[in-house]
C-alpha positions in Angstrom: 48.2 -12.6 25.0 46.2 -11.3 27.8 47.5 -10.6 30.8 45.4 -11.4 34.0 46.2 -11.1 37.2 44.5 -13.4 40.0 41.5 -12.1 41.5 42.4 -11.0 44.8 44.2 -8.6 42.8 42.3 -6.4 40.7 39.7 -6.1 43.0 39.6 -2.1 42.8 40.2 0.1 40.5 43.1 1.2 42.3 44.9 -2.2 42.1 45.9 -0.7 38.4 48.3 1.1 40.4 50.5 -1.4 41.7 51.0 -3.5 38.8 55.0 -2.3 37.7 55.8 -1.9 34.0 59.1 -2.2 32.8 60.8 0.7 31.4 63.7 1.1 28.4 66.3 1.0 31.2 65.0 -2.1 31.8 63.6 -1.2 36.2 61.0 -2.2 36.9 58.0 0.8 37.7 55.1 0.8 39.2 51.7 2.2 36.9 51.5 4.4 40.2 54.7 6.3 39.5 53.5 7.4 35.4 49.5 7.9 35.6 46.5 8.7 37.8 43.2 6.9 37.9 40.8 10.0 37.8 37.3 9.6 37.9 34.8 10.7 35.5 30.9 10.3 33.5 30.7 9.0 30.2 28.7 7.1 27.8 29.6 2.6 28.1 30.5 2.7 24.7 30.9 5.0 21.5 29.2 3.8 18.6 30.2 4.7 15.0 27.9 5.3 12.0 29.3 5.1 8.5 32.6 6.6 10.0 31.0 9.0 12.3 30.6 9.2 16.1 26.8 8.5 16.7 24.0 8.3 20.1 21.6 5.8 18.7 17.5 6.7 20.0 15.3 4.4 19.7 11.6 5.4 19.5 8.1 4.3 19.0 4.4 6.4 16.4 2.1 7.4 19.4 -1.1 5.8 19.4 -3.0 6.9 16.3 -0.1 7.4 13.9 1.8 6.2 11.3 5.1 5.6 11.2 5.1 7.7 8.3 4.1 10.7 9.9 6.5 9.6 12.6 9.6 10.0 10.4 8.1 12.9 9.3 7.9 15.0 12.6 12.1 13.5 13.5 12.8 15.2 10.0 11.4 18.4 10.7 12.9 18.6 14.4 16.2 17.1 12.9 16.1 20.5 11.1 16.6 23.3 13.8 19.3 20.7 15.1 23.1 23.0 15.3 25.9 23.3 12.5 27.5 20.0 12.5 24.8 17.6 13.6 22.5 14.7 11.2 20.4 12.3 11.2 20.0 8.9 9.8 18.5 5.9 9.6 19.0 2.0 10.5 16.9 -1.2 10.4 13.3 -1.5 8.8 13.3 2.5 8.9 15.7 3.0 7.4 14.3 1.0 3.9 11.3 2.7 4.8 12.5 6.6 4.1 14.2 5.0 0.7 11.5 3.4 -0.7 9.8 6.7 -0.4 6.1 7.2 -0.3 5.6 3.8 -3.5 1.8 3.4 -2.3 0.7 6.1 -4.3 2.8 5.1 -7.4 1.7 1.2 -7.2 -2.0 2.7 -6.3 -2.2 4.3 -9.3 -0.3 1.2 -11.3 -2.9 -1.0 -10.4 -5.6 2.2 -11.0 -3.7 2.5 -15.5 -3.9 -1.6 -15.7 -7.5 -1.4 -14.7 -8.4 1.5 -17.9 -6.9 -0.2 -20.3 -8.5 -3.8 -20.0 -11.6 -1.8 -19.8 -10.9 0.4 -22.5 -9.5 -3.1 -24.5 -13.3 -4.6 -23.4 -15.5 -1.8 -23.6 -13.7 -0.2 -27.0 -14.0 3.2 -25.5 -11.9 5.4 -23.8 -14.1 6.9 -22.3 -15.9 4.7 -20.5 -13.7 2.8 -18.2 -13.8 5.9 -16.4 -18.0 5.2 -15.2 -16.2 2.4 -13.6 -13.0 4.5 -12.5 -14.4 7.2 -10.8 -16.6 4.9 -9.0 -14.0 4.0 -6.6 -14.2 7.5 -5.4 -17.0 6.9 -2.9 -15.0 3.3 -1.9 -11.6 5.0 -1.1 -13.4 7.6 0.9 -14.9 4.5 3.5 -12.0 3.3 3.9 -10.2 6.4 4.4 -13.6 7.8 7.2 -13.6 3.9 8.8 -9.4 4.0 9.9 -9.6 7.1 11.2 -13.3 6.7 12.4 -11.4 3.4 14.4 -8.1 6.1 15.3 -6.3 3.7 13.2 -2.6 4.3 10.6 -2.3 4.7 7.1 0.1 1.8 6.9 0.7 -1.0 4.5 -2.7 -3.6 6.0 -4.0 0.0 5.0 -2.9 0.1 2.4 -3.1 -3.4 0.4 -7.5 -3.0 1.9 -7.1 -0.5 -0.6 -6.0 -2.1 -3.8 -8.2 -4.9 -2.8 -11.1 -2.4 -3.0 -10.0 -1.3 -6.7 -10.6 -5.2 -8.0 -14.0 -5.5 -5.8 -15.4 -2.1 -6.3 -14.4 -2.4 -10.0 -16.7 -5.1 -9.9 -19.2 -4.2 -8.9 -19.2 -1.0 -12.0 -18.5 -3.6 -14.4 -21.6 -5.7 -14.3 -24.0 -2.1 -14.4 -21.4 -1.4 -17.2 -21.7 -3.4 -19.4 -25.3 -4.4 -18.9 -25.9 -1.2 -20.2 -23.6 -1.1 -22.8 -24.6 -3.8 -24.9 -28.2 -2.6 -24.0 -27.5 0.6 -25.5 -25.8 -1.3 -29.1 -29.3 -3.1 -28.8 -30.6 0.3 -29.6 -31.8 1.8 -25.9 -30.3 5.3 -25.1 -28.0 6.3 -23.1 -30.0 7.1 -20.0 -32.5 3.6 -20.0 -29.4 1.0 -20.8 -28.0 3.1 -17.9 -31.0 2.7 -15.2 -32.3 -1.0 -17.3 -28.0 -2.2 -16.6 -28.4 -0.5 -12.5 -32.3 -1.7 -11.9 -30.6 -6.0 -13.1 -27.7 -6.0 -11.5 -28.5 -4.5 -8.2 -30.3 -7.8 -6.2 -26.6 -9.8 -7.5 -24.4 -6.5 -6.2 -25.8 -6.4 -3.1 -25.8 -10.3 -2.2 -21.9 -10.2 -3.2 -21.2 -7.0 -1.4 -22.4 -7.8 1.8 -21.6 -11.2 1.8 -18.3 -9.5 1.7 -18.5 -7.3 4.0 -20.1 -10.1 6.4 -17.1 -12.0 6.2 -14.9 -8.6 7.4 -16.7 -8.3 10.7 -14.5 -10.7 12.4 -11.3 -9.4 10.7 -12.6 -5.4 12.8 -13.2 -6.8 16.2 -9.9 -8.6 15.8 -8.6 -9.1 19.4 -4.9 -10.8 21.0 -1.4 -11.1 18.6 -1.8 -8.8 15.4 -5.1 -7.7 15.7 -3.7 -4.0 15.0 -2.9 -5.3 11.3 -6.3 -7.3 11.1 -8.4 -4.2 12.1 -6.3 -2.5 9.7 -7.0 -4.3 6.6 -10.8 -5.1 8.3 -11.7 -1.7 8.7 -10.3 -0.2 5.2 -12.0 -3.2 3.5 -15.0 -2.8 5.1 -14.9 1.2 5.2 -14.6 0.6 0.9 -17.3 -1.6 0.3 -19.6 -0.2 2.9 -19.9 3.0 0.7 -18.3 1.8 -2.6 -21.9 -0.6 -2.8 -24.4 1.9 -0.9 -23.8 4.9 -3.2 -22.5 3.4 -5.9 -25.6 2.0 -7.5 -26.6 5.4 -7.3 -23.5 7.3 -8.6 -21.9 4.7 -11.4 -25.8 4.9 -13.4 -24.8 8.2 -13.3 -20.8 8.0 -14.3 -22.4 5.5 -17.3 -24.6 8.0 -18.9 -22.7 11.5 -18.1 -19.4 9.5 -20.0 -21.9 7.6 -22.1 -23.1 10.3 -23.6 -19.8 11.6 -24.0 -18.5 8.5 -26.4 -22.0 8.4 -28.3 -21.2 6.2 -31.4 -17.5 6.5 -31.3 -15.2 3.4 -30.7 -12.2 3.3 -30.4 -10.4 1.9 -34.3 -12.1 4.3 -36.7 -14.3 3.1 -39.0 -14.4 -0.7 -37.6 -16.4 -3.4 -38.4 -18.4 -4.6 -35.6 -19.3 -7.8 -38.0 -16.7 -10.9 -39.2 -15.4 -10.4 -42.8 -16.6 -13.6 -44.0 -20.3 -13.0 -42.5 -22.3 -14.2 -45.2 -19.9 -15.2 -47.5 -20.9 -18.9 -48.7 -17.5 -21.7 -49.9 -16.6 -22.9 -52.7 -16.4 -26.7 -51.2 -18.8 -27.7 -48.7 -17.5 -29.8 -46.3 -19.9 -32.6 -47.3 -18.7 -31.8 -49.8 -14.6 -33.2 -49.3 -13.3 -36.0 -49.2 -12.0 -37.8 -46.5 -8.1 -37.3 -45.7 -7.1 -41.4 -45.8 
């Protein structure tokens, strides 16, 4: 139940003193007999978080810094708080702090998955390393463009990096796969690497620069969501540009290095590349078999 006086009796804080209440003897006593009003400064409301009295602080990262860097800066300042004070996070920042730096784990899982697939394809544990190490130039170009355009290394940039693993890995696979086939046909590792780079040079440039041209609108995007579009576009464009220009030079050299280390060793020891039944004549020829009724 709520008790409320008429508007003219509750205009000022002093009007509270004019209110009356009944004491334990049944007598009406004014509020001014047992209380007084003192003006003081204080918070309009008291916030609590996990049963502790708290003060809410809201902020954002400055231009050119990511949310992770802003969180790290707050944590550094929080170390200087006096005894009995601590910080906690809320909203998206709490999720980001609790999850940690998962982007590195995701990137490593992607690389391991690509390595295992290529190891099965090439039947070698060394040849896939030529593809994996060729990604370094693209990753360098990605971070260089992000830094050059004053963007943050956020989730958009990390999505671009994961995408580069497939795009740049495709270029390396084209060269290494062709070179490996030529080496199996009898070419030396050096000649196979040169031949693979020569034959695949044109298709790699055509597909890569077509993709780079398609990423330009993202790099110069404006309007709503422009920062996210610029980040993922700059990350992918820088990685593709550096990975393509330097990849056609680095990949043959990497194949020559790891191909020389691998030699003629195969993933499966003493394997026979010829089918088991090749050259074996069947006892009953197909045309001599009676049709099934």
